[in-house]
MDTraj code that builds the backbone (N, CA, C; nanometers):
import mdtraj as md
import numpy as np

residues = "UNK UNK UNK UNK UNK UNK UNK UNK UNK UNK UNK UNK UNK UNK UNK UNK UNK UNK UNK UNK UNK UNK UNK UNK UNK UNK UNK UNK UNK UNK UNK UNK UNK UNK UNK UNK UNK UNK UNK UNK UNK UNK UNK UNK UNK UNK UNK UNK UNK UNK UNK UNK UNK UNK UNK UNK UNK UNK UNK UNK UNK UNK UNK UNK UNK UNK UNK UNK UNK UNK UNK UNK UNK UNK UNK UNK UNK UNK UNK UNK UNK UNK UNK UNK UNK UNK UNK UNK UNK UNK UNK UNK UNK UNK UNK UNK UNK UNK UNK UNK UNK UNK UNK UNK UNK UNK UNK UNK UNK UNK UNK UNK UNK UNK UNK UNK UNK UNK UNK UNK UNK UNK UNK UNK UNK UNK UNK UNK UNK UNK UNK UNK UNK UNK UNK UNK UNK UNK".split()
xyz = np.array([
    [-1.9051, -0.9265, -0.2753],
    [-2.0482, -0.9477, -0.2631],
    [-2.0822, -0.9807, -0.1185],
    [-2.1823, -0.9161, -0.0646],
    [-2.2236, -0.9404, 0.0727],
    [-2.3105, -1.0652, 0.0823],
    [-2.2858, -1.1424, 0.1864],
    [-2.3691, -1.2579, 0.2185],
    [-2.4560, -1.2147, 0.3363],
    [-2.5844, -1.2006, 0.3118],
    [-2.6773, -1.1587, 0.4158],
    [-2.7464, -1.2825, 0.4717],
    [-2.7289, -1.3039, 0.6016],
    [-2.7875, -1.4194, 0.6683],
    [-2.9373, -1.4066, 0.6850],
    [-2.9977, -1.5108, 0.7321],
    [-3.1424, -1.5171, 0.7521],
    [-3.1929, -1.3966, 0.8315],
    [-3.1241, -1.3620, 0.9399],
    [-3.1694, -1.2561, 1.0307],
    [-3.1237, -1.1171, 0.9880],
    [-3.0435, -1.1090, 0.8824],
    [-2.9947, -0.9797, 0.8369],
    [-2.8495, -0.9539, 0.8695],
    [-2.7839, -1.0446, 0.9428],
    [-2.6410, -1.0289, 0.9674],
    [-2.5668, -1.0296, 0.8346],
    [-2.4584, -0.9533, 0.8282],
    [-2.3735, -0.9535, 0.7092],
    [-2.2628, -1.0545, 0.7335],
    [-2.2845, -1.1774, 0.6900],
    [-2.1911, -1.2870, 0.7148],
    [-2.0533, -1.2585, 0.6548],
    [-2.0507, -1.1893, 0.5434],
    [-1.9232, -1.1621, 0.4775],
    [-1.8365, -1.0660, 0.5587],
    [-1.8920, -1.0055, 0.6648],
    [-1.8159, -0.9174, 0.7539],
    [-1.8123, -0.9706, 0.8978],
    [-1.8702, -1.0863, 0.9217],
    [-1.8773, -1.1452, 1.0551],
    [-1.7439, -1.2099, 1.0914],
    [-1.6816, -1.1676, 1.2010],
    [-1.5523, -1.2245, 1.2380],
    [-1.5586, -1.3753, 1.2653],
    [-1.6681, -1.4205, 1.3186],
    [-1.6857, -1.5637, 1.3472],
    [-1.6939, -1.6447, 1.2175],
    [-1.7749, -1.5980, 1.1247],
    [-1.7908, -1.6655, 0.9955],
    [-1.6593, -1.6630, 0.9181],
    [-1.5933, -1.5470, 0.9146],
    [-1.4679, -1.5341, 0.8399],
    [-1.3591, -1.6245, 0.8973],
    [-1.3462, -1.6286, 1.0296],
    [-1.2468, -1.7161, 1.0924],
    [-1.2757, -1.8622, 1.0595],
    [-1.4033, -1.8987, 1.0587],
    [-1.4418, -2.0366, 1.0267],
    [-1.4094, -2.0701, 0.8813],
    [-1.4414, -1.9792, 0.7903],
    [-1.4145, -2.0015, 0.6487],
    [-1.2646, -2.0149, 0.6217],
    [-1.1839, -1.9370, 0.6962],
    [-1.0384, -1.9393, 0.6776],
    [-0.9701, -2.0491, 0.7579],
    [-1.0443, -2.1182, 0.8432],
    [-0.9854, -2.2202, 0.9294],
    [-0.8854, -2.1606, 1.0277],
    [-0.9048, -2.0358, 1.0655],
    [-0.8113, -1.9623, 1.1509],
    [-0.8494, -1.9803, 1.2981],
    [-0.7848, -2.0767, 1.3638],
    [-0.8148, -2.1085, 1.5029],
    [-0.7803, -1.9918, 1.5949],
    [-0.6708, -1.9211, 1.5686],
    [-0.6307, -1.8070, 1.6512],
    [-0.7376, -1.6970, 1.6436],
    [-0.7862, -1.6711, 1.5246],
    [-0.8902, -1.5694, 1.5073],
    [-1.0206, -1.6124, 1.5764],
    [-1.0524, -1.7397, 1.5684],
    [-1.1718, -1.7920, 1.6351],
    [-1.1580, -1.7780, 1.7871],
    [-1.0367, -1.7964, 1.8390],
    [-1.0106, -1.7769, 1.9822],
    [-1.0325, -1.6308, 2.0204],
    [-0.9919, -1.5379, 1.9344],
    [-1.0137, -1.3950, 1.9600],
    [-1.1625, -1.3608, 1.9594],
    [-1.2364, -1.4207, 1.8678],
    [-1.3818, -1.3995, 1.8630],
    [-1.4453, -1.4540, 1.9904],
    [-1.4015, -1.5723, 2.0333],
    [-1.4532, -1.6310, 2.1570],
    [-1.4280, -1.5357, 2.2736],
    [-1.3085, -1.4787, 2.2813],
    [-1.2734, -1.3866, 2.3901],
    [-1.3693, -1.2668, 2.3901],
    [-1.3993, -1.2153, 2.2722],
    [-1.4931, -1.1033, 2.2622],
    [-1.6329, -1.1455, 2.3067],
    [-1.6775, -1.2621, 2.2630],
    [-1.8108, -1.3120, 2.2993],
    [-1.8193, -1.3330, 2.4509],
    [-1.7108, -1.3824, 2.5127],
    [-1.7075, -1.4004, 2.6584],
    [-1.7175, -1.2636, 2.7265],
    [-1.6408, -1.1660, 2.6783],
    [-1.6439, -1.0312, 2.7346],
    [-1.7844, -0.9715, 2.7267],
    [-1.8564, -1.0020, 2.6201],
    [-1.9921, -0.9502, 2.6021],
    [-2.0969, -1.0316, 2.6782],
    [-2.0542, -1.1427, 2.7380],
    [-2.1478, -1.2268, 2.8122],
    [-2.2281, -1.3201, 2.7236],
    [-2.1822, -1.3414, 2.6014],
    [-2.2537, -1.4273, 2.5069],
    [-2.2101, -1.5732, 2.5147],
    [-2.0937, -1.5986, 2.5736],
    [-2.0410, -1.7340, 2.5876],
    [-1.9731, -1.7474, 2.7237],
    [-1.9723, -1.8687, 2.7751],
    [-1.9018, -1.9036, 2.8970],
    [-1.7528, -1.9154, 2.8654],
    [-1.6646, -1.8755, 2.9564],
    [-1.5202, -1.8858, 2.9298],
    [-1.4741, -2.0280, 2.8977],
    [-1.5447, -2.1288, 2.9489],
    [-1.5059, -2.2675, 2.9231],
    [-1.5501, -2.3165, 2.7845],
    [-1.6253, -2.2359, 2.7138],
    [-1.6767, -2.2721, 2.5814],
    [-1.5597, -2.2950, 2.4859],
    [-1.5503, -2.4106, 2.4205],
    [-1.4385, -2.4366, 2.3287],
    [-1.4464, -2.3473, 2.2043],
    [-1.3349, -2.2852, 2.1648],
    [-1.3366, -2.1952, 2.0486],
    [-1.3845, -2.2639, 1.9207],
    [-1.3542, -2.3915, 1.9035],
    [-1.3981, -2.4615, 1.7812],
    [-1.5502, -2.4697, 1.7726],
    [-1.6180, -2.4608, 1.8877],
    [-1.7647, -2.4603, 1.8871],
    [-1.8211, -2.3247, 1.8455],
    [-1.7328, -2.2261, 1.8284],
    [-1.7725, -2.0944, 1.7792],
    [-1.7847, -2.0931, 1.6265],
    [-1.7306, -2.1949, 1.5624],
    [-1.7281, -2.1980, 1.4160],
    [-1.8687, -2.1824, 1.3586],
    [-1.8775, -2.1046, 1.2509],
    [-2.0046, -2.0814, 1.1834],
    [-1.9827, -2.0959, 1.0326],
    [-2.0685, -2.1717, 0.9704],
    [-2.0594, -2.1933, 0.8261],
    [-2.1856, -2.1480, 0.7544],
    [-2.2551, -2.0521, 0.8146],
    [-2.3739, -1.9963, 0.7510],
    [-2.5022, -2.0449, 0.8141],
    [-2.6121, -1.9993, 0.7590],
    [-2.7456, -2.0284, 0.8135],
    [-2.7923, -2.1665, 0.7697],
    [-2.7472, -2.2656, 0.8442],
    [-2.7869, -2.4033, 0.8181],
    [-2.8568, -2.4572, 0.9418],
    [-2.9576, -2.5409, 0.9237],
    [-3.0341, -2.5908, 1.0384],
    [-2.9488, -2.6558, 1.1475],
    [-2.8368, -2.7169, 1.1111],
    [-2.7552, -2.7862, 1.2104],
    [-2.6620, -2.6931, 1.2888],
    [-2.6531, -2.5674, 1.2503],
    [-2.5646, -2.4728, 1.3179],
    [-2.6310, -2.4096, 1.4396],
    [-2.5480, -2.3783, 1.5401],
    [-2.5930, -2.3058, 1.6578],
    [-2.6287, -2.1633, 1.6139],
    [-2.7447, -2.1148, 1.6545],
    [-2.7895, -1.9829, 1.6095],
    [-2.8687, -1.9134, 1.7202],
    [-2.8420, -1.7853, 1.7388],
    [-2.9159, -1.7062, 1.8381],
    [-3.0611, -1.6840, 1.7959],
    [-3.0888, -1.7024, 1.6682],
    [-3.2227, -1.6761, 1.6149],
    [-3.2775, -1.8011, 1.5453],
    [-3.2764, -1.9134, 1.6169],
    [-3.3137, -2.0412, 1.5555],
    [-3.4582, -2.0431, 1.5056],
    [-3.5507, -1.9728, 1.5737],
    [-3.6904, -1.9690, 1.5265],
    [-3.7003, -1.8981, 1.3912],
    [-3.6252, -1.7902, 1.3771],
    [-3.6252, -1.7145, 1.2510],
    [-3.5646, -1.8003, 1.1401],
    [-3.4530, -1.8658, 1.1731],
    [-3.3879, -1.9522, 1.0740],
    [-3.4802, -2.0653, 1.0328],
    [-3.5480, -2.1272, 1.1290],
    [-3.6395, -2.2371, 1.0977],
    [-3.7529, -2.1890, 1.0076],
    [-3.8031, -2.0698, 1.0346],
    [-3.9107, -2.0134, 0.9530],
    [-3.8635, -1.9921, 0.8086],
    [-3.7485, -1.9286, 0.7935],
    [-3.6954, -1.9012, 0.6592],
    [-3.6631, -2.0310, 0.5855],
    [-3.6019, -2.1255, 0.6560],
    [-3.5700, -2.2546, 0.5925],
    [-3.6982, -2.3261, 0.5502],
    [-3.8006, -2.3181, 0.6344],
    [-3.9295, -2.3800, 0.6017],
    [-3.9941, -2.3183, 0.4787],
    [-3.9650, -2.1901, 0.4551],
    [-4.0197, -2.1206, 0.3376],
    [-3.9264, -2.1306, 0.2172],
    [-3.8084, -2.1880, 0.2392],
    [-3.7123, -2.2040, 0.1296],
    [-3.6491, -2.0737, 0.0837],
    [-3.6333, -1.9780, 0.1763],
    [-3.5721, -1.8499, 0.1401],
    [-3.4381, -1.8334, 0.2119],
    [-3.3467, -1.7590, 0.1479],
    [-3.2127, -1.7391, 0.2031],
    [-3.2113, -1.6453, 0.3225],
    [-3.2972, -1.5456, 0.3203],
    [-3.3067, -1.4538, 0.4339],
    [-3.4450, -1.3910, 0.4380],
    [-3.4728, -1.3284, 0.5502],
    [-3.6080, -1.2760, 0.5758],
    [-3.6473, -1.1593, 0.4857],
    [-3.5516, -1.0931, 0.4261],
    [-3.5828, -0.9848, 0.3335],
    [-3.6558, -1.0341, 0.2098],
    [-3.6454, -1.1627, 0.1825],
    [-3.7118, -1.2221, 0.0664],
    [-3.8535, -1.2705, 0.0969],
    [-3.8943, -1.2574, 0.2225],
    [-4.0244, -1.3078, 0.2655],
    [-4.1369, -1.2126, 0.2253],
    [-4.2513, -1.2700, 0.1930],
    [-4.3699, -1.1919, 0.1566],
    [-4.4221, -1.1091, 0.2740],
    [-4.4017, -1.1580, 0.3972],
    [-4.4565, -1.0888, 0.5141],
    [-4.3496, -1.0108, 0.5914],
    [-4.2411, -0.9775, 0.5245],
    [-4.1342, -0.8995, 0.5889],
    [-4.1813, -0.7580, 0.6159],
    [-4.1522, -0.7034, 0.7325],
    [-4.0960, -0.7650, 0.8533],
    [-4.2067, -0.8225, 0.9406],
    [-4.1794, -0.9342, 1.0025],
    [-4.2790, -1.0004, 1.0873],
    [-4.2464, -0.9783, 1.2352],
    [-4.3295, -1.0323, 1.3217],
    [-4.3089, -1.0180, 1.4665],
    [-4.1788, -1.0832, 1.5120],
    [-4.1443, -1.1982, 1.4528],
    [-4.0177, -1.2632, 1.4889],
    [-3.9001, -1.1692, 1.4630],
    [-3.9045, -1.0999, 1.3509],
    [-3.7944, -1.0091, 1.3168],
    [-3.7915, -0.8857, 1.4051],
    [-3.9056, -0.8373, 1.4432],
    [-3.9066, -0.7224, 1.5343],
    [-3.8343, -0.7577, 1.6640],
    [-3.8529, -0.8810, 1.7118],
    [-3.7821, -0.9270, 1.8323],
    [-3.6318, -0.9368, 1.8058],
    [-3.5931, -0.9809, 1.6863],
    [-3.4514, -0.9885, 1.6494],
    [-3.3905, -0.8488, 1.6485],
    [-3.4584, -0.7538, 1.5872],
    [-3.4066, -0.6166, 1.5798],
    [-3.3911, -0.5574, 1.7206],
    [-3.4878, -0.5864, 1.8060],
    [-3.4822, -0.5355, 1.9436],
    [-3.3646, -0.5983, 2.0194],
    [-3.3475, -0.7282, 2.0056],
    [-3.2365, -0.7976, 2.0724],
    [-3.1027, -0.7442, 2.0229],
    [-3.0931, -0.7216, 1.8948],
    [-2.9700, -0.6688, 1.8357],
    [-2.9386, -0.5288, 1.8885],
    [-3.0404, -0.4463, 1.9039],
    [-3.0204, -0.3111, 1.9558],
    [-2.9768, -0.3156, 2.1022],
    [-3.0325, -0.4065, 2.1795],
    [-2.9904, -0.4218, 2.3191],
    [-2.8438, -0.4651, 2.3266],
    [-2.8052, -0.5573, 2.2386],
    [-2.6657, -0.6017, 2.2359],
    [-2.5736, -0.4862, 2.1971],
    [-2.6147, -0.4059, 2.1004],
    [-2.5337, -0.2908, 2.0595],
    [-2.5131, -0.1960, 2.1780],
    [-2.6183, -0.1657, 2.2490],
    [-2.6089, -0.0770, 2.3652],
    [-2.5182, -0.1352, 2.4730],
    [-2.5236, -0.2646, 2.4913],
    [-2.4395, -0.3340, 2.5886],
    [-2.2936, -0.3363, 2.5420],
    [-2.2709, -0.3653, 2.4152],
    [-2.1355, -0.3807, 2.3606],
    [-2.0543, -0.2526, 2.3696],
    [-2.1192, -0.1385, 2.3599],
    [-2.0499, -0.0096, 2.3658],
    [-1.9650, 0.0011, 2.4928],
    [-2.0113, -0.0603, 2.6001],
    [-1.9400, -0.0517, 2.7281],
    [-1.8198, -0.1449, 2.7365],
    [-1.8127, -0.2459, 2.6492],
    [-1.7095, -0.3486, 2.6617],
    [-1.6150, -0.3594, 2.5425],
    [-1.6429, -0.2872, 2.4355],
    [-1.5668, -0.3033, 2.3123],
    [-1.4855, -0.1792, 2.2780],
    [-1.3759, -0.2032, 2.2095],
    [-1.2970, -0.0931, 2.1562],
    [-1.3726, -0.0337, 2.0369],
    [-1.3371, 0.0879, 1.9955],
    [-1.4003, 0.1435, 1.8759],
    [-1.3841, 0.0536, 1.7525],
    [-1.2687, -0.0092, 1.7387],
    [-1.2454, -0.0993, 1.6243],
    [-1.3396, -0.2205, 1.6314],
    [-1.3555, -0.2766, 1.7513],
    [-1.4469, -0.3900, 1.7678],
    [-1.5906, -0.3481, 1.7414],
    [-1.6293, -0.2300, 1.7901],
    [-1.7660, -0.1807, 1.7665],
    [-1.7922, -0.1614, 1.6176],
    [-1.6937, -0.1096, 1.5462],
    [-1.7093, -0.0915, 1.4023],
    [-1.7336, -0.2261, 1.3337],
    [-1.6541, -0.3263, 1.3711],
    [-1.6701, -0.4597, 1.3114],
    [-1.8060, -0.5192, 1.3466],
    [-1.8466, -0.5059, 1.4737],
    [-1.9768, -0.5580, 1.5158],
    [-2.0910, -0.4844, 1.4466],
    [-2.0768, -0.3533, 1.4334],
    [-2.1794, -0.2748, 1.3662],
    [-2.2000, -0.3236, 1.2229],
    [-2.0905, -0.3363, 1.1500],
    [-2.0993, -0.3782, 1.0092],
    [-2.1546, -0.5197, 0.9949],
    [-2.1191, -0.6081, 1.0864],
    [-2.1611, -0.7476, 1.0760],
    [-2.3011, -0.7729, 1.1332],
    [-2.3329, -0.7088, 1.2482],
    [-2.4531, -0.7480, 1.3219],
    [-2.5566, -0.6390, 1.3464],
    [-2.5140, -0.5157, 1.3543],
    [-2.6068, -0.4116, 1.3991],
    [-2.6748, -0.3361, 1.2850],
    [-2.6645, -0.3882, 1.1646],
    [-2.7328, -0.3293, 1.0477],
    [-2.8351, -0.4267, 0.9900],
    [-2.8856, -0.5153, 1.0741],
    [-2.9792, -0.6179, 1.0278],
    [-3.0965, -0.5582, 0.9491],
    [-3.1629, -0.4626, 1.0102],
    [-3.2822, -0.4044, 0.9467],
    [-3.2468, -0.3413, 0.8120],
    [-3.1392, -0.2652, 0.8076],
    [-3.0989, -0.2004, 0.6824],
    [-3.0650, -0.3051, 0.5758],
    [-2.9952, -0.4107, 0.6164],
    [-2.9601, -0.5163, 0.5209],
    [-3.0843, -0.5843, 0.4649],
    [-3.1773, -0.6185, 0.5533],
    [-3.2989, -0.6864, 0.5076],
    [-3.3912, -0.5923, 0.4316],
    [-3.3961, -0.4650, 0.4710],
    [-3.4745, -0.3669, 0.3948],
    [-3.4239, -0.3598, 0.2514],
    [-3.2914, -0.3590, 0.2357],
    [-3.2309, -0.3510, 0.1022],
    [-3.2671, -0.4752, 0.0196],
    [-3.2560, -0.5932, 0.0815],
    [-3.2917, -0.7172, 0.0116],
    [-3.4388, -0.7142, -0.0282],
    [-3.5243, -0.6715, 0.0635],
    [-3.6682, -0.6674, 0.0372],
    [-3.7005, -0.5674, -0.0748],
    [-3.6390, -0.4507, -0.0700],
    [-3.6589, -0.3487, -0.1733],
    [-3.6133, -0.4025, -0.3095],
    [-3.4966, -0.4641, -0.3140],
    [-3.4453, -0.5198, -0.4399],
    [-3.5357, -0.6302, -0.4924],
    [-3.5913, -0.7110, -0.4009],
    [-3.6833, -0.8180, -0.4418],
    [-3.8084, -0.7587, -0.5029],
    [-3.8647, -0.6560, -0.4374],
    [-3.9852, -0.5905, -0.4884],
    [-3.9582, -0.5239, -0.6235],
    [-3.8439, -0.4600, -0.6355],
    [-3.8079, -0.3930, -0.7595],
    [-3.7941, -0.4941, -0.8742],
    [-3.7348, -0.6100, -0.8460],
    [-3.7168, -0.7143, -0.9471],
    [-3.8497, -0.7768, -0.9892],
    [-3.9472, -0.7770, -0.8988],
    [-4.0783, -0.8370, -0.9278],
    [-4.1728, -0.7446, -1.0023],
    [-4.1314, -0.6186, -1.0239],
    [-4.2201, -0.5239, -1.0944],
    [-4.2003, -0.5313, -1.2422],
])
top = md.Topology()
chain = top.add_chain()
for i, resn in enumerate(residues, 1):
    res = top.add_residue(resn, chain, resSeq=i)
    for name in ("N", "CA", "C"):
        top.add_atom(name, md.element.get_by_symbol(name[0]), res)
traj = md.Trajectory(xyz[None], top)
């Protein structure tokens, strides 16, 4: 079963989330190395600070405004929102696309595949959740 985060990330395929769930420090170090290569983290950033346990208010998040909005509405992800997609999400989709374009230059095909499945299908993931929600409400 896929765990779709607030912003549409597929947490069940996210290397950071999976390493955190498994308590795998070596894997978390590898994720940190990738994030540093992509310019998302400073090399001095401690790998344990990369740990992610899902969309919780106390967690570090690139999309904290989106998370705060969803948490304030009591929904698990934005696909469940009545006003999906909103302006906040359009900015998320744009940022994600810029990261995808940037990552192509720094990642192996295997890394790109993993990133694509975890992060670069946000819109499709949330569209599916939204469609399923609408279908269930009919």
